[in-house]
DOGUVEX-771593 format. One line per 3 residues: number of its first residue (from 0); their letters; for each residue z, x, y of C-alpha. Coordinates in Angstrom, 3 decimals, padded with zeros to 6 digits. Layout:
# residues N
NUM) A) Z/X/Y | ...
END
This chain:
# residues 409
0) MRG) -076.640/-038.804/-052.333 | -073.324/-038.973/-050.514 | -075.111/-038.562/-047.171
3) LIR) -077.519/-041.366/-048.022 | -074.651/-043.677/-048.927 | -072.891/-042.902/-045.658
6) ALA) -076.087/-043.561/-043.703 | -076.634/-046.925/-045.391 | -072.987/-048.043/-045.432
9) PYA) -073.026/-049.685/-041.953 | -075.807/-052.038/-043.127 | -073.876/-053.455/-046.097
12) VPV) -072.360/-056.351/-044.156 | -075.544/-057.330/-042.239 | -077.617/-057.314/-045.444
15) ALL) -075.022/-059.410/-047.295 | -074.821/-061.924/-044.434 | -078.606/-062.199/-044.201
18) AAA) -078.759/-062.936/-047.934 | -076.037/-065.565/-047.481 | -077.990/-067.143/-044.612
21) FAL) -081.114/-067.583/-046.724 | -079.005/-069.063/-049.528 | -077.348/-071.519/-047.110
24) VFY) -080.716/-072.691/-045.788 | -081.840/-073.628/-049.298 | -078.494/-075.035/-050.465
27) SDA) -077.221/-076.598/-047.241 | -076.987/-080.024/-048.909 | -074.152/-078.667/-051.030
30) LPP) -071.939/-078.482/-047.928 | -069.204/-081.179/-048.146 | -069.612/-084.063/-045.678
33) SLA) -066.325/-083.091/-044.039 | -067.888/-079.766/-043.038 | -071.220/-081.159/-041.894
36) GLK) -070.263/-080.539/-038.276 | -070.500/-076.805/-038.901 | -074.285/-077.186/-039.028
39) VYG) -074.224/-078.018/-035.323 | -071.051/-076.406/-033.997 | -070.856/-073.356/-036.252
42) PYI) -072.489/-070.988/-033.722 | -070.062/-072.067/-031.012 | -067.037/-071.657/-033.293
45) VFA) -068.072/-068.167/-034.378 | -068.894/-067.295/-030.772 | -065.381/-068.275/-029.670
48) LGA) -063.808/-066.255/-032.475 | -066.002/-063.214/-031.862 | -065.543/-063.353/-028.089
51) ALA) -061.761/-063.483/-028.509 | -061.847/-060.395/-030.726 | -064.242/-058.542/-028.406
54) LAF) -061.970/-059.265/-025.453 | -058.847/-058.266/-027.402 | -060.382/-054.928/-028.413
57) NRG) -062.239/-054.377/-025.107 | -065.700/-054.318/-026.747 | -068.049/-055.180/-023.894
60) RAL) -071.358/-054.725/-025.719 | -070.301/-057.012/-028.556 | -069.140/-059.656/-026.089
63) LAL) -072.473/-059.612/-024.251 | -074.406/-059.792/-027.520 | -072.399/-062.867/-028.488
66) VVL) -073.028/-064.447/-025.080 | -076.786/-063.886/-025.506 | -076.809/-065.411/-029.005
69) AGA) -074.693/-068.432/-028.029 | -076.888/-068.995/-024.980 | -080.013/-068.840/-027.145
72) YGA) -078.575/-071.438/-029.514 | -077.614/-073.716/-026.635 | -081.152/-073.461/-025.244
75) QQA) -082.628/-074.263/-028.651 | -080.439/-077.351/-028.944 | -081.364/-078.559/-025.458
78) WLQ) -085.106/-077.895/-025.385 | -086.667/-076.799/-028.676 | -085.633/-079.343/-031.306
81) QGL) -088.636/-081.534/-030.585 | -091.148/-078.684/-030.743 | -093.019/-076.609/-028.185
84) DTP) -095.381/-079.271/-026.868 | -093.804/-079.627/-023.427 | -094.144/-077.019/-020.643
87) AAR) -090.354/-076.758/-020.397 | -089.940/-076.041/-024.128 | -092.768/-073.540/-024.007
90) AVY) -091.118/-071.705/-021.096 | -087.692/-071.679/-022.769 | -089.120/-070.389/-026.049
93) AGL) -090.951/-067.583/-024.247 | -087.742/-066.690/-022.403 | -085.701/-066.547/-025.607
96) TVF) -088.203/-064.442/-027.536 | -088.512/-061.985/-024.654 | -085.027/-061.734/-023.164
99) VPA) -082.879/-061.867/-026.327 | -084.445/-058.789/-027.974 | -084.740/-057.069/-024.586
102) NFA) -080.999/-057.462/-024.050 | -080.239/-056.158/-027.534 | -082.473/-053.140/-026.916
105) VLA) -080.572/-052.373/-023.716 | -077.187/-052.877/-025.395 | -078.246/-050.418/-028.102
108) VLP) -078.627/-047.572/-025.580 | -075.892/-048.445/-023.077 | -072.526/-046.741/-023.566
111) ERG) -069.471/-048.867/-024.248 | -067.778/-049.625/-020.903 | -065.292/-052.335/-021.844
114) TFN) -065.143/-055.880/-020.496 | -063.043/-056.544/-017.394 | -064.569/-054.010/-015.021
117) SHG) -067.524/-053.567/-012.671 | -069.787/-052.486/-015.549 | -069.042/-055.645/-017.517
120) VLR) -069.553/-057.883/-014.500 | -072.866/-056.215/-013.643 | -074.199/-056.501/-017.196
123) LGV) -073.110/-060.116/-017.488 | -074.681/-060.823/-014.113 | -078.062/-059.531/-015.327
126) IVL) -077.898/-061.874/-018.337 | -076.969/-064.827/-016.099 | -079.921/-064.051/-013.813
129) QAV) -082.219/-064.082/-016.836 | -080.888/-067.504/-017.846 | -081.361/-068.795/-014.293
132) FVF) -084.926/-067.475/-014.243 | -085.793/-069.173/-017.557 | -084.236/-072.454/-016.379
135) WAA) -086.175/-072.264/-013.112 | -089.439/-071.577/-014.949 | -088.782/-074.486/-017.309
138) MTG) -087.886/-076.960/-014.578 | -090.613/-076.028/-012.090 | -093.447/-075.487/-014.548
141) QSG) -094.241/-071.876/-013.625 | -097.233/-071.669/-015.912 | -098.371/-068.263/-014.630
144) AVD) -095.254/-066.408/-015.771 | -095.160/-068.359/-019.043 | -098.836/-067.721/-019.800
147) WAY) -098.287/-064.016/-019.184 | -095.422/-063.985/-021.693 | -097.713/-065.620/-024.271
150) QAF) -100.591/-063.239/-023.602 | -102.173/-061.749/-026.745 | -102.454/-057.993/-026.404
153) LDP) -103.739/-057.372/-029.947 | -105.939/-059.712/-031.962 | -105.640/-058.522/-035.573
156) APF) -102.936/-059.934/-037.812 | -100.002/-059.678/-038.111 | -099.745/-059.460/-034.315
159) SAG) -101.508/-062.770/-033.855 | -099.590/-064.545/-036.631 | -096.575/-066.799/-036.125
162) RIP) -095.228/-068.563/-033.080 | -093.388/-065.660/-031.478 | -095.455/-064.221/-028.585
165) QLG) -096.726/-060.700/-029.094 | -094.511/-059.467/-026.251 | -091.525/-060.922/-028.090
168) VAL) -092.631/-059.300/-031.364 | -092.915/-055.948/-029.615 | -089.465/-056.291/-028.058
171) IGL) -087.932/-057.353/-031.366 | -089.453/-054.255/-032.960 | -088.170/-052.042/-030.131
174) ALL) -084.668/-053.514/-030.316 | -084.584/-053.083/-034.083 | -085.747/-049.473/-033.793
177) LTM) -083.145/-048.606/-031.146 | -080.238/-050.320/-032.911 | -081.080/-048.745/-036.272
180) AGA) -081.457/-045.324/-034.664 | -078.080/-045.800/-033.012 | -076.496/-046.715/-036.343
183) LVT) -078.074/-043.681/-037.988 | -076.880/-041.254/-035.315 | -073.408/-042.654/-034.637
186) RSA) -072.658/-044.388/-037.973 | -071.487/-047.231/-035.758 | -070.958/-050.669/-037.254
189) THA) -071.732/-052.142/-033.831 | -075.268/-050.745/-033.853 | -075.792/-051.914/-037.442
192) GLA) -074.466/-055.362/-036.512 | -076.844/-055.538/-033.556 | -079.740/-054.541/-035.816
195) GAI) -078.859/-057.269/-038.312 | -078.456/-059.794/-035.500 | -081.957/-058.975/-034.237
198) VAF) -083.394/-059.664/-037.699 | -081.449/-062.937/-037.940 | -082.652/-063.997/-034.489
201) AVA) -086.261/-063.175/-035.418 | -085.996/-065.463/-038.453 | -084.458/-068.237/-036.355
204) AHV) -087.038/-067.860/-033.589 | -089.866/-068.164/-036.102 | -088.863/-071.824/-036.663
207) PNA) -087.511/-072.888/-033.247 | -087.527/-076.631/-033.968 | -085.716/-076.278/-037.326
210) SLT) -082.199/-076.856/-036.036 | -080.445/-076.136/-039.338 | -082.193/-072.803/-039.851
213) FSI) -081.663/-071.823/-036.220 | -077.984/-072.751/-036.465 | -077.366/-070.856/-039.708
216) FTT) -079.107/-067.669/-038.640 | -077.504/-067.720/-035.191 | -074.092/-068.156/-036.812
219) VAE) -074.805/-065.266/-039.173 | -075.999/-063.081/-036.285 | -072.750/-063.774/-034.436
222) LMV) -070.765/-063.032/-037.589 | -072.495/-059.653/-037.890 | -071.455/-058.714/-034.357
225) TVA) -067.919/-060.048/-034.877 | -067.397/-058.186/-038.155 | -068.792/-055.041/-036.510
228) VLQ) -066.049/-055.272/-033.868 | -063.431/-055.277/-036.620 | -065.146/-052.446/-038.512
231) DTF) -065.420/-050.190/-035.472 | -061.833/-050.966/-034.463 | -060.682/-050.043/-037.962
234) RMA) -062.732/-046.851/-037.803 | -061.185/-045.876/-034.479 | -057.722/-046.403/-035.933
237) FRD) -058.298/-044.608/-039.231 | -061.141/-042.148/-038.473 | -061.050/-039.079/-036.287
240) ELT) -063.560/-039.609/-033.487 | -064.703/-035.993/-033.175 | -065.133/-035.008/-036.823
243) GLP) -065.637/-038.370/-038.521 | -063.019/-037.505/-041.145 | -060.206/-039.918/-041.996
246) SRR) -057.321/-039.446/-039.587 | -053.679/-038.576/-040.176 | -052.879/-042.290/-040.303
249) SLN) -055.309/-042.648/-043.206 | -053.653/-039.684/-044.918 | -050.216/-041.256/-044.585
252) ERL) -051.427/-044.469/-046.173 | -053.154/-042.555/-048.958 | -050.016/-040.531/-049.659
255) AGL) -047.998/-043.721/-050.091 | -050.098/-044.704/-053.126 | -050.163/-041.405/-055.001
258) GKR) -049.110/-041.003/-058.580 | -046.962/-038.222/-060.025 | -049.678/-035.553/-060.258
261) YTI) -051.469/-034.273/-057.192 | -052.114/-031.203/-055.066 | -052.218/-030.923/-051.289
264) AML) -053.964/-028.176/-049.336 | -053.378/-027.488/-045.648 | -056.272/-025.729/-043.887
267) DVD) -056.316/-024.096/-040.460 | -059.152/-022.493/-038.471 | -058.230/-018.864/-037.848
270) HFK) -057.778/-017.741/-034.210 | -059.115/-021.067/-032.954 | -057.313/-020.901/-029.605
273) KFN) -058.810/-017.481/-028.915 | -062.227/-018.796/-029.953 | -061.859/-021.729/-027.552
276) DTY) -060.768/-019.456/-024.693 | -063.697/-017.114/-025.317 | -066.555/-019.557/-025.899
279) GHD) -065.322/-022.841/-024.415 | -064.347/-026.246/-025.695 | -067.931/-027.356/-026.318
282) LGD) -068.465/-024.686/-028.940 | -064.921/-025.220/-030.160 | -065.757/-028.853/-030.854
285) QVL) -068.928/-027.730/-032.615 | -066.835/-025.467/-034.844 | -064.445/-028.281/-035.710
288) KMV) -067.362/-030.545/-036.615 | -068.882/-027.855/-038.815 | -065.590/-027.113/-040.557
291) AAQ) -064.945/-030.834/-041.030 | -068.406/-031.335/-042.543 | -067.791/-028.509/-045.006
294) IGG) -064.304/-029.732/-045.891 | -065.570/-033.287/-046.295 | -067.929/-032.060/-049.010
297) VGG) -065.266/-030.232/-051.026 | -065.644/-030.659/-054.778 | -063.141/-031.471/-057.464
300) GGK) -062.444/-034.965/-056.201 | -060.778/-033.637/-053.041 | -060.239/-036.072/-050.164
303) AFR) -060.434/-034.509/-046.705 | -058.465/-035.563/-043.608 | -058.038/-034.211/-040.088
306) YGG) -054.342/-033.504/-039.741 | -054.444/-032.629/-036.049 | -055.972/-030.026/-033.726
309) EEF) -057.657/-027.349/-035.832 | -055.665/-028.262/-038.929 | -057.044/-030.230/-041.881
312) TVL) -055.688/-031.561/-045.151 | -057.360/-031.874/-048.536 | -055.729/-034.091/-051.143
315) FPG) -056.501/-033.665/-054.857 | -055.174/-036.737/-056.714 | -054.567/-036.161/-060.419
318) KDA) -054.997/-032.365/-060.210 | -052.572/-029.469/-060.238 | -052.940/-026.456/-057.966
321) GEA) -054.679/-024.341/-060.600 | -057.448/-026.924/-060.943 | -057.883/-027.256/-057.169
324) LPY) -057.952/-023.538/-056.319 | -061.573/-022.801/-057.370 | -062.892/-025.588/-055.138
327) LEQ) -060.791/-024.404/-052.197 | -061.890/-020.802/-052.671 | -065.523/-021.937/-052.738
330) LRG) -064.927/-023.944/-049.562 | -063.359/-020.939/-047.825 | -066.363/-018.779/-048.693
333) EIE) -068.884/-021.371/-047.509 | -067.199/-021.654/-044.119 | -066.957/-017.867/-043.763
336) SYR) -070.685/-017.462/-044.397 | -071.750/-020.263/-042.034 | -073.292/-018.932/-038.813
339) IAL) -073.008/-020.833/-035.539 | -075.607/-020.082/-032.888 | -074.338/-019.307/-029.401
342) RGL) -076.136/-020.355/-026.263 | -075.078/-017.097/-024.696 | -072.076/-014.936/-023.939
345) DRP) -072.186/-015.082/-020.137 | -069.977/-018.152/-020.011 | -067.177/-018.005/-017.410
348) KKS) -063.778/-017.891/-019.081 | -061.773/-019.732/-016.440 | -062.204/-023.072/-014.713
351) KID) -062.695/-021.494/-011.272 | -066.413/-021.962/-011.891 | -067.888/-025.449/-011.856
354) KRQ) -067.302/-027.099/-015.243 | -070.999/-027.867/-015.540 | -071.644/-024.141/-015.835
357) RGS) -069.204/-023.705/-018.709 | -071.699/-024.994/-021.257 | -074.837/-023.510/-019.741
360) WRG) -074.914/-020.210/-021.693 | -078.094/-018.531/-022.695 | -078.802/-016.333/-025.680
363) REA) -079.410/-016.386/-029.385 | -076.338/-014.652/-030.796 | -074.266/-016.274/-033.500
366) VSV) -070.672/-016.206/-034.641 | -068.750/-017.338/-037.676 | -065.212/-018.556/-038.230
369) TIS) -062.820/-018.376/-041.133 | -060.069/-020.615/-042.430 | -056.727/-020.017/-044.067
372) IGV) -055.538/-022.365/-046.785 | -052.100/-023.124/-048.152 | -051.765/-025.020/-051.445
375) AER) -048.868/-026.806/-053.117 | -048.559/-029.285/-055.978 | -046.072/-031.977/-056.832
378) NDR) -043.478/-030.796/-059.336 | -039.869/-031.370/-060.303 | -038.714/-029.640/-057.119
381) LTT) -041.291/-031.105/-054.731 | -041.068/-034.778/-055.591 | -042.343/-036.430/-052.394
384) PQA) -045.663/-036.077/-050.528 | -043.824/-034.849/-047.433 | -042.138/-032.102/-049.438
387) VIE) -045.496/-031.033/-050.890 | -047.076/-030.970/-047.409 | -044.219/-028.812/-046.111
390) AAD) -044.650/-026.427/-049.062 | -048.406/-026.260/-048.417 | -047.657/-025.502/-044.753
393) RAL) -045.411/-022.620/-045.768 | -048.160/-021.333/-048.038 | -050.586/-021.594/-045.115
396) YRA) -048.342/-019.400/-042.964 | -048.158/-016.875/-045.784 | -051.954/-016.795/-045.896
399) KEK) -052.046/-016.046/-042.169 | -049.371/-013.360/-042.455 | -051.411/-011.652/-045.190
402) GRN) -054.431/-011.352/-042.920 | -055.974/-014.854/-042.801 | -059.231/-015.976/-044.425
405) RVS) -057.575/-016.510/-047.780 | -056.041/-019.149/-050.057 | -052.321/-018.895/-050.747
408) R) -049.894/-020.800/-053.007
END
């Protein structure tokens, strides 16, 4: 259940904003007259806000997504409000329904490269060329290219239903699939925001001459991308990138709000440096991810954090050490019994060999790791979180001195 919640969590904001968009379409008359201008200028206002945030946090993919959405809204305002009866409107509509989802599909698979660099300029240049091509087709009446975009590849419904060309429907489906897969694999709010924005654009594109609907759903799509920038920035600040656990900064904030009864456990992977030197950093990272996943699932209401390096912290609010020990002992045993498959043992130990060879082992052997755990609780002598952490650290060293792979108080 916890895994399902984590998988669905990135979609909470997009789903809520989509619901709000549908509500606004039906209750738009309730907007005060003083705010009526938002119906027209809302997408531009949100674009400016989102672009400023994307630039501030160096989020190139989000910035390009916002540029695409704002450009689509501008094109709708200029050409599509009166319907699709003219050749120019028909060309612009085909361009929007093809290029917008195509760009989102590409953004879903491209790595983040920032904004003010050659990658950002190249990606923006491709989008500008698309806009120039659509404008040229609209102004010169290139019916051949437009007719091809409107070509029906499949006759049965639902592929022949609605105004969106079948090519556009296919690209919308592809973009949605890629963005949702990205959100599932990376738990990234950016991918979830892009997925929600694709859905919002599809709704808007279904009624291209309905300016209010197009405006509301474009604004909501831009909001999804903007909020995703903030969510991912927050995650980078308070989540460890490698393991996905809350970082030491998150731990410090959590410690500041504790009550008078809690237990803290400090956990360390035994002989991790030797393991890294023997098998390489790739497998070392794999070990840390495995250990983090096990620690993150600790019972008893424990909250796991990555303290730094191969060291982790588990916080048990409202519990004394005696109550926490069974869960920690169970955790220690689960990690000890977990087997990690090796790709081989013929890996070169030193960097004299090309780095690309350092991960190219072959074989089917497996290894396991163990952890040592030190536990301390708040009491009349240890009255601050820092004092409890220091006591847990001392207990951790005692566990290592006694032979490792054990829990010590």
